[in-house]
Structure formats: structure tokens, C-alpha cells
N, C-alpha and C positions, 0 to 999 in steps of 0.2 A: 826621502836619502835620494838626491841628484846621481841617476844612472850613468854620469859624463863625469872620467877622471880628467882633473884638470895635469897631474904630474906622472901619468903611466900611459901605456898605449891603452887605446879604445877598440873595441872589436863592433863591425855594423855588418848587419845583415837584413839584405831587402828581398821582399818576396811580393809577386804581384801576379795572380793568378786572377783569369777572366777580368772584372770591374774590382778586384780589391786591391790594397797595397797594403803591408804590413812592415814596419820598419822596427830593427832591435838594437840597443844601443848595448854593448856588453850583456847581451842575455836576457836583457828588461825591455816586454815590449814597449814602445811609445807612440806607434803610429798604428791604428787600425782604421783603414780608411777604406770606406764603398763608395765608388761614382755610380750616383743613380743617374746618371741622365742617359745610362743607355735605353734605349737604341740612339745613337749620334746625331746629330743634324747632318745635314752635308756640311763638307767642309772643317767641321770637328776634328780633334784629334784625341785618340783615345789615352788614355794614363797606360796602356801598353803600349804606347811608344815612347819613346825618348832615351835619356840619358841620366848618368849621373855624375855628381859636382859635390865636392867639397869646398869649402871658401873659410877664409879665415879670415876675420876683420883688423882693422888697426894694427896694432904692431903683435899681434898675436903670429904664432910660428906653427905650421904643421907639416907632419910629412903624413903620405898615403904607400902603403907598402902592402905587397901580397892581395892585390884583389883578382879575386875570380868571378864572372859573369859565367853563368849556366843558362842555355837554353834548354827547357823541359818537355818542350814540344813534342 
């Protein structure tokens, strides 16, 4: 079953701990990625640095609401 709703709100969660990124859609874990390039080469940017982007293609329309970013350091 596809974890993304086409006609209802979707809930996303991202967790970044060390060199591991996990991404959930509506409570379903869809990405569990470990960046095994640690230690990084000079000039490389680790996964723990970056931003969050939602993108809709073509004639799709989307809204983002209630975004919460928590630094757990």
C-alpha cells in the first residue's frame, strides 16, 4: 500500500542522528539511510547540514503547515 495520501493531508517526520537519516510518511518509515562516507573529505558537507524542501511538479498543488524543527543537541 502506498503510504502517501493523494486526497488527504500527509504527515512527514525526519530524524537526523549522527550519520543516519530516517524519513517517515504518515507513520511509515520510507527511508533509513546511513552515510558511510564518515570521516568526510576536506570540503565535503555532511548530511547533518542542510535544509528541508517540499516540491510539487507539473500541475500538482500542495500546502505545508505546522512545520516544527527541533535541535536535540
